[in-house]
C-alpha positions, 0 to 999 in steps of 0.5 A: 500499500502506498504511504505518504511520508510527512517531511518537515524538512528536519533530520528525522522525517528525512531519515524516516523517508530514506528508511521506508524507501530502503524497505521498498515501500511505495512512498510519496513525500509530502510537507504540510503547508500550515501558514496561508500563502502571505505568511509562508515565505519567510525562513527560519528553523522553526517554521514548518512551511518556510522556504527553507523547510520546503527546500530541505524536504524537496532535496531529500525527496530528490535524493532518495527518488520519491514524488514530492508534494507541498499539501495546503492545510493552512485553513485546517490548521487555523481552524483547529490548532491556532484557534484551540492554541488561543482559546486555551491561553484565554482560559488561563490554560497551558495548551499543547499544540503538538498533541492537537496537530498530530491527532487532528491534522497529521493523522486526520487531515493529512490522511484524507489528502493521502487518500486523494493521492492514492495512499492509505498510510501515514509515516512521520519521523516520531520516536515511537512504535506501533505494533500488532498483537492478536489483531490489535494495534498498540502505540508504544514507547521508542526503544530509545526512551530518552528521545520517546515522543509517544506522549505526543501521540496518545490522542491519535484515533485508535482506528488509525493505528493500523495505518501508521508507520513510524520507522524511527522507533528503534533508532537513537537520535545519534543513529539518525543524525549519523545516516543523515550525514552519511547520505549528505542530506541537506537537513543533517545539520539542522538543529531540532526545534524545540518550540512552537512551530507557528510562533515567530522567532523573535516574539515567540507565542506572546507575540502571536497571541497579542496579534491574534487579539486574545486579550491575555495581556492585561496587567493583574495582581499576583497573589501569595498562597493566602490571597494577599497581593504581593505584585503585578503580572504582565498578563496571564498568558505570560505565565505557566503553572510551575514556572519560576523564572520571569515572574517579576517578584523579588522574593527571599526564596524562589517562588513558582506559579501555583494557579492562573485565574482568567476570571479574576485576572490573577496568578497565585504563586508560592514555594515549590512545596505548594506546587507538589500535588497528588490528585488532578481531575482529567477529561476527554479520554482517548483510549488506545489499548483498552476500550474504556475505564470501567473502575479504578485502574493503576497506571504509569502516568506522565503529566508532561513530555519530559516528566518521569513516569509515576504510579497513579490510580485513575478512578472514573468520575462523571461523564468522560472524566477521572480523578488521578491520584499519584502515589507520590506528589507530582510537581506542578500538574498544569491544566491543558497539558495532557496526562498519559497513561501507560502499561509497561511501554504501551500507551493505554491512553490519556486525557486532558488535565482540567483541575488540580485538586491537591 
């Protein structure tokens, strides 16, 4: 079956395409254009559809001998990912646009475009694995757990798992860079983006939100844990739960953002011990390895991409919600981020963090 490989112009997707071609897969390279044409002419490390990124991706496609297209999903991206991004910040939450983009764009809208090109499968350069056992498909961590990106893929629809190729699941980053250098691919020495792809190099996400008119940069009060006003903030979108630097307070001891209250336009700060929490409420589940949660069940959970797994009891609560109780307190669970639940190296599923309960 023909496969569309998403090529961002980076080293990972380039080597993913090379590996699939080497295996004899009938392959089409595609770069997703996420910006309207009037915004897509700039160059830069972070912009997915910049001229640089397209040049890099096209050059690799030519090197390995596969057809290459640029697919315009800018309307879908604006209506799905950008709208979600602005909305979450307006609600005092910290969004995770990579998760949203993967589940709705790369393995949603792009799959529809792939079918128009006569393809039935999607491949990406993510460090994760999809395996089959007993007729069921499972999302698993990468063999290189340091590089693992399964957290970002937990929200992919279960029905799509059989249609996904993740050729880098058994690779290390060092091996990928080595292969790219050996083949003299243009992206071999291009640095990996560590930020949001659709924000500018100069102003970051704050500049993007300001241009979008999100109304999240009105100054307000900074409170301590008792509710006492101890300073002024620059707008709720400038902060995230768990943040320590850039708060703008001169305190004897380090303080961290504990809570963001959009209704009252305040942020609450406190000591690190006050940012440690054992109970959260999550909602909006996507289960991959099980059909549903019928009762309390123990998992290993991650509350952010770079956090360690922690033992947790997940108990159904209301409609499509659950209470997550950690065996040991966790630092700064953040509303808007995802809690992803694992059974060994298998992604059981996950949900969005809605509320910190203590």
